[in-house]
Residue, then its C-alpha position, 0 to 999 in steps of 0.5 A: m500500500s502506498v503512503r497516499e492509500e494508507f493515509d487516505a484510509w486514516a483520514a476517512d476513518g477520522r484518525d487524522k484528529g487522533m494523530e493531532d491529539r497524540h502528537w500535540h503533547t510534545a509538538k506544542h513545545a517544539l512549535a514554541r521554539m520556532p523563530v517564526e515572525p509576523g509575515d513569515v512563510v511556513l511549510d508544514l511537511g506531512c501536515g495531517s489535520g493541519y493542527a501545527g500550521r493553524a497553531l503557528k498562524e494563530a500564535d505567531d501571525a505567520g504570513r502564509v502557512y502551507g500544509l503539504d500532505g501526500s494524502p488528498e483526503m488528509a489535505r481535504n480534511a485539513r481545509e475543513y478545519t480552518e477558515d483562515e485564507d492564509v492557511g492553505f493545503v496542497v497534495g504533494d510529494f516529499g521528494s519534489l516540493p512544489f515551492a520555489t527555491d529560497s521561498v520558505d522561511h521555516v519548515w515543520s514536520m511532526e511524525a511524517f519525515y520517516y515516511a519519505s521514500d527517499p529521506h535524503e532527497t527530502l532533506r535536499e528539497v527542504r534545503r532548496v526551498l528554505k531561504p538563507g537562515g531559514s529553519f527546519y524543525c523535524a520531530v519524530n517518535y520513531y527513531e533508533e534510540n526509542v526501543h519502544s517504537h521499533g515494533w511500529q513498522d509491523s502495524i503499518s504497510v508503508e515502509m518507514t526510515r528509522w534513524s538514530h540521533d547521529e544519523y539525523r545529524e549526519a543526513f542534515r549536514d549532508a543536505g547542506l543544513y547546519v544542525a542548530e540543536q537536537d534533543s528529546i522532548p518528554d511527554r509530560d501530559i500523558e497520564i502514567p498509572d500507578a505500578d499496581a495497574f500494570p501490566t496493561e494492554n500496551w505496557e508490561t511495566r510502569e518503568e517501560m511506560v515512563e521510559r517511553y514517554r518521560e525519557y525518550g519522548t520526541l526527538l527534535t532535530v533542527g537544521v538551519a539553511p546557510 
């Protein structure tokens, strides 16, 4: 199954809003770090329901926000969630972004980058569209150090790329982006039950759940265009 087919089905089932609910716990902290100024052009890569772009427009008064997704149904749903004419959505491929060179101030991606068929090509495209000094905020929960994410590939038909911290930094640099920062953002919002409630449907021990959400959290890598 293609990325388009997989996520068209998710959108049709209403799972786009579920993704938003799960990701917001750490996404809000990463979004707050983005140096978006009034009038900036922002691209949300793999936008899903479009929640990140809407948040940046409302909080930072970005001039124009574009949400790009490989799923037409995701993009259609996202359009229905906002009436702001400065927030638009397009269907496109991560390996050939439909934007001019040096035309975007900031790129954001949450839990989408690893679906790229060629992540190195995607990074080169991000580098191409970014203006000098522009930034790419790439947030993922599926990465090598997060051992609790390794089984996720078994539950989805789309092939995903699982890189380590070092591999992300190396790939960013190979694409011509300076690595400005990289760290893990813990999920402090999710409720972790007391030890006597375990095992649960998803977790054998409380220690495992604490490790997943409080220690590993979301990996954020920030690249800056020269």
